[in-house]
All heavy atoms as an XYZ file, in Angstrom:
999
protein
N     110.793     23.023     87.827
C     111.695     24.111     87.886
C     110.932     25.431     87.866
O     109.932     25.550     87.180
C     112.609     24.084     86.678
C     113.615     23.018     86.700
S     115.043     23.748     85.981
C     116.234     23.146     86.998
N     111.394     26.356     88.634
C     110.763     27.665     88.706
C     111.201     28.505     87.512
O     112.335     28.393     87.045
C     111.151     28.351     89.996
N     110.263     29.249     87.043
C     110.568     30.114     85.912
C     111.407     31.293     86.377
O     111.116     31.896     87.387
C     109.279     30.652     85.313
C     108.838     29.951     84.111
C     107.663     30.704     83.542
C     107.390     30.216     82.167
N     106.308     30.906     81.537
N     112.361     31.590     85.632
C     113.182     32.750     85.934
C     112.782     33.877     84.993
O     112.626     33.659     83.794
C     114.652     32.440     85.743
C     115.168     31.495     86.758
C     116.637     31.409     86.610
N     117.133     30.384     87.504
C     118.394     30.158     87.728
N     119.298     30.857     87.093
N     118.771     29.232     88.563
N     112.610     35.041     85.603
C     112.304     36.187     84.764
C     113.613     36.850     84.384
O     114.467     37.109     85.235
C     111.403     37.202     85.500
O     112.046     37.579     86.700
C     110.042     36.604     85.780
N     113.740     37.097     83.149
C     114.964     37.710     82.662
C     114.898     39.213     82.912
O     113.878     39.849     82.658
C     115.148     37.424     81.178
N     115.952     39.720     83.430
C     116.048     41.155     83.697
C     116.391     41.856     82.399
O     117.404     41.569     81.765
C     117.112     41.423     84.764
C     117.353     42.892     84.991
C     116.416     43.662     85.659
C     118.503     43.508     84.523
C     116.621     45.007     85.867
C     118.726     44.853     84.720
C     117.779     45.598     85.394
O     117.977     46.941     85.583
N     115.517     42.761     81.987
C     115.773     43.516     80.769
C     116.301     44.889     81.155
O     115.588     45.661     81.783
C     114.484     43.704     79.962
C     113.948     42.433     79.373
C     112.818     42.731     78.418
C     111.502     42.667     79.150
N     110.358     42.974     78.312
N     117.509     45.177     80.791
C     118.005     46.522     81.084
C     117.293     47.540     80.188
O     117.164     47.324     78.988
C     119.490     46.453     80.784
C     119.658     45.296     79.869
C     118.526     44.350     80.151
N     116.785     48.583     80.817
C     116.076     49.600     80.041
C     117.060     50.661     79.605
O     118.050     50.948     80.277
C     114.954     50.219     80.870
C     113.859     49.240     81.163
C     112.654     49.940     81.755
O     112.696     51.125     82.004
N     111.594     49.196     81.992
N     116.749     51.254     78.456
C     117.644     52.289     77.950
C     117.483     53.550     78.788
O     116.474     53.742     79.477
C     117.390     52.564     76.480
C     116.039     53.166     76.191
C     115.909     53.467     74.715
C     114.623     54.237     74.480
N     114.534     54.736     73.143
N     118.461     54.407     78.710
C     118.435     55.636     79.490
C     117.328     56.558     78.999
O     117.015     56.589     77.815
C     119.780     56.365     79.387
C     120.881     55.702     80.151
C     122.110     56.558     80.128
C     123.210     55.932     80.950
N     124.403     56.765     80.945
N     116.765     57.287     79.929
C     115.688     58.220     79.610
C     116.294     59.505     79.067
O     117.131     60.134     79.711
C     114.876     58.500     80.879
C     113.577     59.248     80.713
C     112.602     58.444     79.864
C     112.957     59.512     82.060
N     115.867     59.915     77.888
C     116.401     61.129     77.275
C     115.336     62.227     77.298
O     114.165     61.970     77.592
C     116.832     60.870     75.815
O     115.690     60.489     75.063
C     117.898     59.790     75.738
N     115.784     63.406     76.956
C     114.873     64.558     76.937
C     113.774     64.371     75.896
O     112.617     64.716     76.126
C     115.666     65.841     76.665
C     114.823     67.076     76.606
C     114.265     67.606     77.762
C     114.548     67.696     75.398
C     113.473     68.729     77.721
C     113.758     68.826     75.341
C     113.218     69.345     76.510
N     114.119     63.799     74.774
C     113.132     63.583     73.712
C     112.083     62.578     74.160
O     110.891     62.716     73.844
C     113.849     63.128     72.416
C     114.737     64.265     71.919
C     112.848     62.716     71.341
C     115.600     63.908     70.737
N     112.479     61.573     74.928
C     111.503     60.619     75.475
C     110.519     61.311     76.403
O     109.326     60.994     76.413
C     112.214     59.493     76.228
C     112.965     58.563     75.297
O     112.575     58.489     74.107
O     113.927     57.930     75.756
N     111.013     62.250     77.196
C     110.133     62.987     78.108
C     109.179     63.855     77.327
O     107.978     63.918     77.617
C     110.972     63.825     79.098
C     111.758     62.897     80.022
C     110.082     64.759     79.912
C     112.739     63.604     80.922
N     109.675     64.555     76.290
C     108.824     65.423     75.483
C     107.751     64.616     74.762
O     106.583     65.004     74.700
C     109.683     66.236     74.477
C     108.809     66.976     73.473
C     110.569     67.208     75.220
N     108.122     63.470     74.216
C     107.164     62.641     73.482
C     106.201     61.911     74.422
O     105.146     61.460     74.004
C     107.900     61.603     72.634
C     108.601     62.187     71.436
C     109.264     61.083     70.626
C     109.955     61.644     69.409
N     110.647     60.574     68.660
N     106.563     61.754     75.669
C     105.720     61.049     76.622
C     106.034     59.573     76.691
O     105.258     58.792     77.251
N     107.159     59.155     76.146
C     107.526     57.734     76.167
C     107.874     57.248     77.567
O     107.874     56.048     77.823
C     108.708     57.473     75.227
C     108.305     57.640     73.779
O     107.120     57.576     73.458
N     109.282     57.873     72.913
N     108.171     58.162     78.466
C     108.533     57.748     79.832
C     107.331     57.143     80.552
O     107.483     56.426     81.531
C     109.096     58.923     80.626
C     108.085     59.986     80.949
C     107.431     59.990     82.159
C     107.785     60.980     80.025
C     106.499     60.957     82.462
C     106.863     61.954     80.320
C     106.208     61.945     81.530
N     106.125     57.401     80.051
C     104.932     56.838     80.695
C     104.777     55.349     80.425
O     104.006     54.671     81.104
C     103.683     57.586     80.222
C     103.619     59.057     80.627
C     102.440     59.728     79.952
C     103.522     59.193     82.122
N     105.499     54.813     79.461
C     105.406     53.386     79.126
C     106.425     52.548     79.892
O     106.456     51.332     79.742
C     105.611     53.188     77.623
C     104.486     53.806     76.827
O     103.365     53.906     77.309
N     104.799     54.239     75.614
N     107.224     53.150     80.684
C     108.251     52.417     81.424
C     107.610     51.600     82.544
O     106.549     51.925     83.057
C     109.289     53.383     81.986
C     110.052     54.121     80.882
C     111.006     55.114     81.467
N     112.103     54.477     82.149
C     113.316     54.336     81.641
N     113.575     54.781     80.431
N     114.272     53.748     82.332
N     108.264     50.541     82.926
C     107.727     49.624     83.942
C     107.634     50.282     85.309
O     106.714     50.006     86.076
C     108.601     48.364     84.030
C     108.461     47.491     82.792
O     107.387     47.575     82.149
O     109.405     46.757     82.478
N     108.585     51.185     85.642
C     108.545     51.834     86.947
C     107.287     52.679     87.090
O     106.661     52.735     88.151
C     109.769     52.727     87.165
C     111.103     52.023     87.173
C     111.757     52.016     85.806
O     111.351     52.819     84.946
O     112.654     51.192     85.597
N     106.908     53.352     86.020
C     105.717     54.199     86.061
C     104.474     53.342     86.188
O     103.541     53.678     86.923
C     105.661     55.081     84.792
C     106.912     55.938     84.646
C     104.417     55.948     84.793
C     107.113     56.954     85.730
N     104.444     52.239     85.483
C     103.266     51.370     85.537
C     103.068     50.790     86.930
O     101.943     50.583     87.367
C     103.402     50.239     84.511
C     103.273     50.726     83.084
C     103.451     49.599     82.104
C     103.391     50.137     80.678
N     103.682     49.092     79.693
N     104.152     50.527     87.630
C     104.044     49.973     88.979
C     103.575     51.014     89.994
O     102.938     50.667     90.986
C     105.387     49.398     89.426
C     105.762     48.168     88.630
O     104.899     47.500     88.062
N     107.050     47.878     88.569
N     103.874     52.295     89.758
C     103.572     53.342     90.724
C     102.617     54.388     90.158
O     102.706     55.575     90.480
C     104.868     54.027     91.179
C     105.880     53.092     91.746
N     105.701     52.442     92.940
C     107.076     52.674     91.262
C     106.755     51.665     93.181
N     107.605     51.794     92.174
N     101.695     53.993     89.332
C     100.795     54.963     88.687
C      99.907     55.678     89.702
O      99.543     56.830     89.506
C      99.947     54.281     87.604
C      98.861     53.390     88.128
C      97.581     53.892     88.328
C      99.108     52.062     88.438
C      96.584     53.087     88.824
C      98.116     51.261     88.935
C      96.855     51.769     89.119
O      95.872     50.970     89.609
N      99.552     55.030     90.810
C      98.695     55.680     91.805
C      99.402     56.880     92.437
O      98.789     57.930     92.666
C      98.295     54.686     92.885
C      97.365     53.615     92.377
C      97.100     52.545     93.419
O      97.864     52.414     94.379
N      96.026     51.798     93.227
N     100.672     56.732     92.693
C     101.443     57.830     93.267
C     101.502     59.014     92.300
O     101.320     60.164     92.695
C     102.854     57.348     93.629
C     103.748     58.431     94.145
C     103.530     58.983     95.404
C     104.797     58.908     93.375
C     104.348     59.992     95.878
C     105.614     59.903     93.845
C     105.392     60.446     95.101
N     101.747     58.742     91.026
C     101.816     59.812     90.037
C     100.450     60.457     89.814
O     100.350     61.660     89.576
C     102.397     59.288     88.716
C     103.848     58.955     88.818
C     104.278     57.641     88.812
C     104.787     59.963     88.955
C     105.616     57.341     88.922
C     106.139     59.667     89.062
C     106.552     58.341     89.053
N      99.408     59.682     89.901
C      98.061     60.232     89.795
C      97.769     61.159     90.981
O      97.195     62.236     90.807
C      97.028     59.107     89.734
C      95.588     59.511     89.496
C      95.455     60.164     88.128
C      94.680     58.317     89.599
N      98.190     60.774     92.176
C      98.027     61.621     93.357
C      98.807     62.932     93.187
O      98.294     64.011     93.504
C      98.506     60.881     94.603
C      98.501     61.695     95.897
C      97.068     62.001     96.312
C      99.243     60.976     96.988
N     100.037     62.853     92.690
C     100.825     64.069     92.449
C     100.135     64.989     91.449
O     100.086     66.206     91.637
C     102.224     63.711     91.942
C     103.195     63.145     92.957
C     104.512     62.806     92.273
C     103.428     64.120     94.084
N      99.573     64.411     90.397
C      98.881     65.212     89.394
C      97.673     65.912     90.002
O      97.456     67.112     89.771
C      98.448     64.308     88.227
C      97.670     65.026     87.177
C      98.312     65.872     86.289
C      96.303     64.874     87.089
C      97.601     66.547     85.323
C      95.580     65.549     86.128
C      96.236     66.376     85.236
N      96.889     65.219     90.807
C      95.709     65.814     91.434
C      96.118     66.924     92.390
O      95.503     68.006     92.418
C      94.871     64.730     92.154
C      93.805     65.353     93.035
C      94.245     63.791     91.137
N      97.174     66.716     93.163
C      97.637     67.746     94.091
C      98.133     68.987     93.350
O      97.872     70.118     93.783
C      98.746     67.190     94.985
C      98.297     66.175     96.037
C      99.505     65.636     96.779
C      97.304     66.788     96.990
N      98.804     68.797     92.218
C      99.253     69.959     91.442
C      98.063     70.724     90.863
O      98.068     71.955     90.838
C     100.188     69.503     90.317
C     101.581     69.165     90.798
S     102.753     68.921     89.457
C     102.265     67.318     88.859
N      97.046     70.031     90.428
C      95.869     70.704     89.884
C      95.147     71.489     90.988
O      94.675     72.606     90.755
C      94.911     69.698     89.229
C      95.495     69.025     88.009
S      96.251     70.150     86.850
C      94.874     70.654     85.909
N      95.067     70.928     92.176
C      94.447     71.638     93.301
C      95.254     72.884     93.643
O      94.695     73.958     93.898
C      94.311     70.701     94.520
C      93.255     69.645     94.245
C      93.984     71.479     95.781
C      93.181     68.559     95.290
N      96.571     72.778     93.619
C      97.425     73.918     93.921
C      97.245     75.025     92.874
O      97.128     76.209     93.213
C      98.890     73.477     93.963
C      99.847     74.561     94.399
S     101.549     74.017     94.487
C     101.936     73.819     92.770
N      97.174     74.667     91.614
C      96.979     75.657     90.549
C      95.622     76.340     90.699
O      95.500     77.560     90.571
C      97.134     74.993     89.165
C      98.586     74.597     88.944
C      96.642     75.912     88.049
C      98.804     73.729     87.730
N      94.589     75.572     91.004
C      93.250     76.144     91.148
C      93.179     77.085     92.347
O      92.572     78.159     92.266
C      92.216     75.030     91.278
C      90.812     75.524     91.391
C      90.184     76.127     90.303
C      90.111     75.423     92.580
C      88.894     76.596     90.394
C      88.820     75.895     92.681
C      88.215     76.474     91.589
O      86.932     76.942     91.696
N      93.800     76.700     93.452
C      93.771     77.571     94.630
C      94.535     78.868     94.365
O      94.121     79.943     94.805
C      94.331     76.848     95.850
O      95.707     76.598     95.666
N      95.631     78.795     93.615
C      96.375     79.999     93.252
C      95.518     80.905     92.370
O      95.539     82.120     92.516
C      97.665     79.609     92.534
C      98.595     80.773     92.374
O      98.457     81.782     93.046
N      99.548     80.646     91.466
N      94.752     80.299     91.475
C      93.849     81.075     90.622
C      92.797     81.806     91.462
O      92.500     82.977     91.220
C      93.181     80.141     89.614
C      92.171     80.793     88.748
N      92.501     81.718     87.784
C      90.827     80.664     88.700
C      91.402     82.127     87.186
N      90.374     81.502     87.722
N      92.244     81.131     92.459
C      91.254     81.762     93.333
C      91.855     82.915     94.130
O      91.225     83.960     94.312
C      90.644     80.725     94.280
C      89.719     79.696     93.648
C      89.250     78.700     94.704
C      88.541     80.355     92.976
N      93.073     82.738     94.582
C      93.752     83.794     95.337
C      93.970     85.020     94.453
O      93.751     86.159     94.889
C      95.092     83.278     95.917
C      95.947     84.411     96.430
C      94.827     82.275     97.021
N      94.361     84.807     93.210
C      94.558     85.933     92.296
C      93.251     86.680     92.052
O      93.244     87.909     91.975
C      95.143     85.449     90.969
C      96.607     85.109     91.086
O      97.286     85.575     91.984
N      97.084     84.281     90.187
N      92.150     85.953     91.933
C      90.853     86.607     91.763
C      90.509     87.453     92.978
O      90.006     88.576     92.851
C      89.756     85.569     91.531
C      89.733     85.006     90.142
C      88.600     84.018     89.958
O      88.050     83.496     90.928
N      88.254     83.762     88.708
N      90.761     86.938     94.172
C      90.471     87.693     95.395
C      91.319     88.955     95.476
O      90.839     90.012     95.883
C      90.717     86.827     96.645
C      89.836     85.629     96.764
C      88.420     86.006     97.053
C      87.585     84.756     97.203
N      86.185     85.020     97.356
N      92.576     88.860     95.085
C      93.462     90.024     95.118
C      92.951     91.097     94.165
O      92.954     92.288     94.492
C      94.907     89.604     94.788
C      95.495     88.809     95.951
C      95.778     90.814     94.484
C      96.838     88.195     95.664
N      92.485     90.690     92.982
C      91.947     91.663     92.032
C      90.711     92.352     92.584
O      90.553     93.570     92.441
C      91.609     90.972     90.705
C      92.830     90.581     89.906
C      92.478     89.814     88.641
O      91.280     89.645     88.349
O      93.410     89.368     87.954
N      89.818     91.605     93.231
C      88.613     92.237     93.785
C      88.968     93.172     94.937
O      88.366     94.238     95.075
C      87.598     91.185     94.249
O      88.216     90.294     95.187
C      87.067     90.379     93.075
N      89.957     92.801     95.746
C      90.377     93.671     96.850
C      90.956     94.973     96.305
O      90.646     96.057     96.812
C      91.398     92.933     97.758
C      92.117     93.897     98.674
C      90.703     91.859     98.568
N      91.768     94.895     95.269
C      92.339     96.113     94.670
C      91.249     96.996     94.070
O      91.294     98.217     94.199
C      93.374     95.747     93.607
C      94.647     95.200     94.207
O      94.958     95.457     95.365
N      95.385     94.443     93.423
N      90.270     96.383     93.435
C      89.166     97.154     92.866
C      88.372     97.845     93.974
O      87.997     99.016     93.850
C      88.262     96.231     92.057
C      87.122     96.932     91.368
C      86.242     95.966     90.603
O      86.420     94.756     90.675
N      85.285     96.496     89.883
N      88.128     97.139     95.070
C      87.395     97.734     96.188
C      88.195     98.864     96.841
O      87.611     99.860     97.286
C      87.031     96.662     97.212
C      85.970     95.666     96.762
C      85.807     94.560     97.797
C      84.645     96.359     96.511
N      89.511     98.738     96.889
C      90.336     99.815     97.442
C      90.216    101.074     96.590
O      90.114    102.188     97.123
C      91.800     99.381     97.518
C      92.137     98.505     98.699
C      93.616     98.189     98.724
C      93.946     97.274     99.889
N      95.382     96.928     99.899
N      90.239    100.905     95.264
C      90.100    102.063     94.382
C      88.735    102.727     94.565
O      88.633    103.955     94.618
C      90.277    101.640     92.923
C      91.689    101.270     92.564
C      91.808    100.753     91.144
O      90.798    100.782     90.404
O      92.910    100.318     90.772
N      87.678    101.931     94.673
C      86.345    102.486     94.885
C      86.267    103.217     96.223
O      85.625    104.270     96.330
C      85.291    101.385     94.826
C      85.036    100.851     93.435
C      83.990     99.760     93.421
O      83.306     99.548     94.452
O      83.847     99.117     92.365
N      86.915    102.666     97.245
C      86.920    103.297     98.560
C      87.586    104.668     98.492
O      87.075    105.639     99.067
C      87.664    102.402     99.577
O      87.051    101.123     99.593
C      87.645    102.992    100.959
N      88.708    104.750     97.799
C      89.393    106.040     97.661
C      88.517    107.050     96.929
O      88.464    108.222     97.295
C      90.724    105.859     96.927
C      91.770    105.101     97.718
C      92.148    105.790     99.003
O      92.248    107.031     99.007
O      92.329    105.092    100.012
N      87.807    106.592     95.903
C      86.932    107.489     95.166
C      85.806    107.998     96.057
O      85.485    109.193     96.061
C      86.347    106.764     93.951
C      85.439    107.630     93.117
C      84.855    106.894     91.934
O      85.356    105.805     91.595
O      83.892    107.413     91.362
N      85.219    107.103     96.838
C      84.133    107.517     97.731
C      84.627    108.447     98.830
O      83.922    109.365     99.247
C      83.422    106.299     98.333
C      82.582    105.553     97.330
C      82.603    104.170     97.270
C      81.763    106.224     96.432
C      81.833    103.486     96.346
C      80.993    105.548     95.513
C      81.026    104.179     95.474
O      80.265    103.505     94.563
N      85.856    108.240     99.306
C      86.418    109.140    100.318
C      86.592    110.544     99.756
O      86.299    111.531    100.433
C      87.765    108.606    100.808
C      87.662    107.482    101.801
C      89.039    107.036    102.259
C      88.958    105.891    103.229
N      90.294    105.428    103.646
N      87.080    110.632     98.512
C      87.272    111.957     97.921
C      85.918    112.625     97.667
O      85.778    113.836     97.867
C      88.074    111.852     96.635
O      87.348    111.142     95.649
N      84.920    111.864     97.242
C      83.577    112.433     97.060
C      83.017    112.938     98.386
O      82.395    114.003     98.444
C      82.621    111.379     96.495
C      82.790    111.108     95.029
C      81.729    110.154     94.562
N      81.902    109.759     93.189
C      81.106    108.938     92.548
N      80.067    108.404     93.172
N      81.329    108.621     91.294
N      83.240    112.183     99.447
C      82.749    112.570    100.763
C      83.424    113.863    101.225
O      82.765    114.759    101.768
C      82.990    111.443    101.763
C      82.383    111.721    103.107
O      81.430    112.489    103.224
N      82.941    111.111    104.134
N      84.725    113.964    101.020
C      85.443    115.180    101.426
C      84.925    116.388    100.653
O      84.735    117.471    101.225
C      86.944    114.994    101.201
N      84.672    116.223     99.358
C      84.153    117.319     98.545
C      82.762    117.741     99.022
O      82.468    118.930     99.156
C      84.112    116.901     97.078
C      83.537    117.955     96.164
C      84.236    119.126     95.909
C      82.292    117.782     95.569
C      83.718    120.096     95.073
C      81.757    118.749     94.736
C      82.465    119.902     94.492
O      81.936    120.856     93.676
N      81.905    116.756     99.314
C      80.547    117.061     99.782
C      80.582    117.760    101.142
O      79.811    118.696    101.388
C      79.716    115.784     99.868
N      81.485    117.340    102.020
C      81.581    117.983    103.331
C      82.066    119.418    103.197
O      81.571    120.307    103.900
C      82.522    117.193    104.235
C      81.900    115.944    104.808
C      82.851    115.208    105.735
O      84.029    115.523    105.827
N      82.318    114.196    106.423
N      83.001    119.680    102.302
C      83.475    121.057    102.138
C      82.361    121.945    101.585
O      82.207    123.092    102.006
C      84.697    121.097    101.231
O      84.340    120.742     99.908
N      81.569    121.422    100.658
C      80.440    122.203    100.128
C      79.398    122.452    101.218
O      78.818    123.537    101.315
C      79.800    121.475     98.954
C      80.661    121.548     97.717
C      79.966    121.042     96.489
N      78.768    121.826     96.233
C      77.730    121.383     95.539
N      77.751    120.177     95.040
N      76.676    122.156     95.332
N      79.153    121.450    102.059
C      78.199    121.606    103.151
C      78.658    122.689    104.129
O      77.856    123.506    104.584
C      78.013    120.278    103.875
C      77.073    120.260    105.070
C      75.648    120.545    104.600
C      77.143    118.931    105.774
N      79.945    122.698    104.433
C      80.468    123.713    105.346
C      80.283    125.105    104.745
O      79.893    126.053    105.441
C      81.949    123.423    105.666
C      82.057    122.188    106.562
C      82.625    124.612    106.320
C      83.460    121.696    106.780
N      80.528    125.252    103.436
C      80.342    126.543    102.789
C      78.890    126.982    102.855
O      78.585    128.151    103.145
C      80.791    126.479    101.327
C      82.267    126.533    101.130
C      82.614    126.543     99.653
C      84.108    126.542     99.449
N      84.449    126.519     98.023
N      77.959    126.073    102.597
C      76.533    126.409    102.642
C      76.121    126.812    104.051
O      75.379    127.780    104.251
C      75.687    125.219    102.119
C      74.222    125.414    102.422
C      75.908    125.037    100.632
N      76.618    126.085    105.040
C      76.294    126.437    106.429
C      76.837    127.819    106.781
O      76.168    128.604    107.445
C      76.872    125.392    107.387
C      76.068    124.123    107.475
C      76.651    123.194    108.522
C      75.841    121.931    108.644
N      76.419    121.007    109.637
N      78.055    128.122    106.331
C      78.624    129.440    106.627
C      77.812    130.543    105.959
O      77.558    131.585    106.551
C      80.083    129.510    106.153
C      81.057    128.901    107.135
S      82.747    129.427    106.851
C      83.149    128.549    105.377
N      77.390    130.325    104.719
C      76.605    131.344    104.025
C      75.268    131.579    104.718
O      74.825    132.715    104.869
C      76.381    130.932    102.566
C      77.621    131.030    101.721
C      77.411    130.511    100.320
O      76.284    130.083     99.993
O      78.372    130.525     99.536
N      74.631    130.491    105.163
C      73.341    130.670    105.834
C      73.522    131.353    107.184
O      72.731    132.213    107.569
C      72.628    129.331    105.998
O      73.360    128.489    106.861
N      74.570    131.007    107.920
C      74.838    131.663    109.205
C      75.163    133.138    108.990
O      74.713    133.995    109.749
C      76.002    130.973    109.930
C      75.687    129.579    110.444
C      74.651    129.588    111.548
O      74.657    130.526    112.381
O      73.821    128.670    111.572
N      75.926    133.436    107.957
C      76.261    134.815    107.658
C      75.012    135.603    107.284
O      74.838    136.748    107.699
C      77.291    134.867    106.529
C      77.870    136.225    106.191
C      78.584    136.804    107.399
C      78.799    136.119    105.008
N      74.124    134.967    106.521
C      72.862    135.627    106.160
C      72.008    135.920    107.380
O      71.398    136.997    107.492
N      71.952    134.995    108.338
C      71.182    135.214    109.567
C      71.768    136.370    110.375
O      71.035    137.198    110.917
C      71.174    133.939    110.421
C      70.307    132.836    109.868
C      70.401    131.606    110.757
C      69.676    130.426    110.147
N      69.823    129.205    110.945
N      73.090    136.441    110.475
C      73.720    137.523    111.225
C      73.487    138.862    110.547
O      73.308    139.889    111.222
C      75.216    137.262    111.380
C      75.530    136.147    112.355
C      77.018    135.938    112.525
O      77.800    136.843    112.160
O      77.397    134.869    113.024
N      73.482    138.877    109.231
C      73.224    140.134    108.512
C      71.801    140.610    108.774
O      71.553    141.801    108.938
C      73.452    139.954    107.011
C      74.917    139.876    106.631
S      75.191    139.548    104.895
C      74.297    140.863    104.121
N      70.840    139.683    108.835
C      69.458    140.072    109.119
C      69.322    140.603    110.544
O      68.554    141.516    110.809
C      68.504    138.901    108.888
C      68.253    138.531    107.425
C      67.383    137.283    107.344
C      67.595    139.689    106.694
N      70.068    140.025    111.488
C      70.006    140.503    112.868
C      70.569    141.915    112.976
O      70.105    142.716    113.770
C      70.796    139.563    113.791
C      70.106    138.250    114.049
C      70.980    137.324    114.884
O      72.116    137.639    115.203
N      70.412    136.176    115.239
N      71.588    142.217    112.208
C      72.186    143.552    112.230
C      71.461    144.509    111.287
O      71.945    145.608    111.034
C      73.665    143.483    111.836
C      74.479    142.733    112.875
O      74.031    142.652    114.029
O      75.561    142.232    112.518
N      70.354    144.069    110.739
C      69.519    144.822    109.792
C      70.307    145.240    108.559
O      70.208    146.348    108.073
C      68.857    146.037    110.461
O      69.819    147.018    110.781
N      71.152    144.353    108.100
C      71.877    144.582    106.858
C      71.187    143.788    105.762
O      70.733    142.669    105.971
C      73.330    144.141    106.981
C      74.186    144.905    107.982
C      75.556    144.241    108.097
C      74.342    146.341    107.554
N      71.121    144.344    104.586
C      70.477    143.684    103.455
C      71.524    143.459    102.367
O      72.483    144.219    102.250
C      69.337    144.554    102.904
C      68.263    144.885    103.921
S      67.350    143.441    104.436
C      66.413    143.122    102.984
N      71.278    142.481    101.566
C      72.186    142.256    100.443
C      71.916    143.303     99.372
O      70.792    143.776     99.215
C      71.986    140.849     99.851
O      70.638    140.717     99.438
C      72.311    139.776    100.871
N      72.937    143.656     98.640
C      72.815    144.682     97.620
C      72.114    144.137     96.386
O      72.378    143.022     95.947
C      74.200    145.186     97.219
C      74.985    145.938     98.290
C      76.371    146.262     97.775
C      74.260    147.211     98.670
N      71.207    144.954     95.858
C      70.584    144.573     94.607
C      71.414    145.081     93.438
O      71.503    144.444     92.398
C      69.164    145.125     94.536
C      68.248    144.501     95.576
C      66.866    145.100     95.563
O      66.580    145.906     94.658
O      66.089    144.772     96.449
N      71.984    146.275     93.574
C      72.848    146.848     92.552
C      74.264    146.890     93.102
O      74.490    147.322     94.233
C      72.409    148.263     92.184
C      71.032    148.271     91.572
O      70.645    147.305     90.920
N      70.290    149.348     91.786
N      75.176    146.496     92.328
C      76.565    146.513     92.771
C      77.097    147.949     92.756
O      76.684    148.760     91.932
C      77.419    145.619     91.859
C      77.059    144.167     91.966
N      77.317    143.431     93.087
C      76.435    143.322     91.105
C      76.890    142.196     92.922
N      76.336    142.108     91.711
N      77.999    148.271     93.648
C      78.528    149.639     93.704
C      79.383    149.945     92.479
O      79.935    149.052     91.843
C      79.355    149.651     94.979
C      79.704    148.249     95.226
C      78.572    147.437     94.694
N      79.455    151.228     92.160
C      80.272    151.667     91.027
C      81.690    151.910     91.513
O      81.926    152.360     92.637
C      79.714    152.962     90.433
C      78.349    152.778     89.847
N      78.119    152.098     88.687
C      77.122    153.194     90.282
C      76.833    152.093     88.413
N      76.194    152.751     89.390
N      82.603    151.648     90.664
C      84.007    151.850     91.000
C      84.413    153.233     90.508
O      84.204    153.575     89.355
C      84.857    150.765     90.341
C      86.285    150.770     90.744
C      86.984    149.573     90.142
C      88.398    149.489     90.635
N      89.087    148.328     90.057
N      84.968    154.021     91.377
C      85.386    155.382     91.032
C      86.880    155.393     90.796
O      87.661    154.908     91.625
C      85.033    156.350     92.150
C      83.550    156.503     92.488
C      83.386    157.416     93.677
C      82.790    157.035     91.296
N      87.253    155.937     89.671
C      88.672    156.094     89.369
C      89.015    157.577     89.423
O      88.385    158.393     88.773
C      88.983    155.540     87.975
C      88.763    154.040     87.793
C      88.988    153.661     86.337
C      89.697    153.257     88.679
N      89.994    157.901     90.183
C      90.403    159.300     90.332
C      91.801    159.435     89.778
O      92.721    158.735     90.202
C      90.364    159.736     91.809
C      88.961    159.550     92.357
C      90.874    161.144     91.962
C      88.849    159.822     93.828
N      91.931    160.357     88.811
C      93.245    160.639     88.247
C      93.776    161.898     88.887
O      93.089    162.911     88.933
C      93.154    160.812     86.742
C      92.894    159.530     86.005
C      93.006    159.766     84.524
C      92.844    158.473     83.798
N      92.974    158.661     82.332
N      94.944    161.856     89.349
C      95.563    163.035     89.953
C      96.531    163.647     88.955
O      97.362    162.963     88.376
C      96.322    162.634     91.220
C      95.471    162.131     92.385
C      96.381    161.721     93.532
C      94.525    163.218     92.844
N      96.355    164.946     88.746
C      97.304    165.667     87.902
C      98.502    166.027     88.762
O      98.456    166.035     89.980
C      96.671    166.946     87.346
C      95.586    166.602     86.350
O      95.651    165.505     85.766
O      94.680    167.403     86.158
N      99.562    166.325     88.125
C     100.739    166.710     88.883
C     100.595    168.167     89.340
O     101.089    169.087     88.723
C     102.004    166.506     88.063
O     101.930    167.298     86.915
N      99.887    168.384     90.400
C      99.652    169.721     90.960
C     100.454    169.957     92.221
O     100.143    170.818     93.009
C      98.156    169.916     91.279
O      97.754    168.883     92.170
C      97.343    169.879     90.009
N     101.426    169.162     92.402
C     102.176    169.291     93.652
C     103.223    170.378     93.573
O     103.996    170.570     94.498
C     102.835    167.949     94.007
C     103.722    167.422     92.902
O     103.801    168.076     91.856
O     104.298    166.331     93.083
N     103.253    171.153     92.502
C     104.152    172.296     92.459
C     105.312    172.079     91.536
O     106.043    172.993     91.199
N     105.560    170.931     91.074
C     106.615    170.665     90.104
C     107.960    171.220     90.530
O     108.425    172.196     89.968
N     108.546    170.727     91.535
C     109.797    171.258     92.080
C     110.962    171.064     91.142
O     112.006    171.614     91.349
C     110.079    170.640     93.444
O     110.257    169.231     93.275
N     110.792    170.404     90.094
C     111.926    170.174     89.217
C     112.143    171.263     88.267
O     111.621    172.000     87.699
C     111.745    168.870     88.450
C     111.930    167.688     89.345
C     111.882    166.431     88.522
C     112.123    165.215     89.366
N     112.120    164.017     88.642
């Protein structure tokens, strides 16, 4: 006579069983452990790739900030260069016109006018 395997009805899976990890002892899991292992590996790969993407985004944002800083430094340096060039060109033109820079600054004259207009009032 062939042996008959008795079907054992399993109890329902509850939330506490999932939290405790008792669902891993069930017969269905034992039969399909390779599939669950594959799912676990794929989830770990997905988490790691997301972590790498976040790192790249942070470096890109940092490089953007540095780029903006260098652009502002470049604009400031160019404006100073233009001023220096203008001053040197102005100095050359003054020498051609035989104008010299002042060694002593001019004095400011203040003139007070008295009411000498006849006082018509």
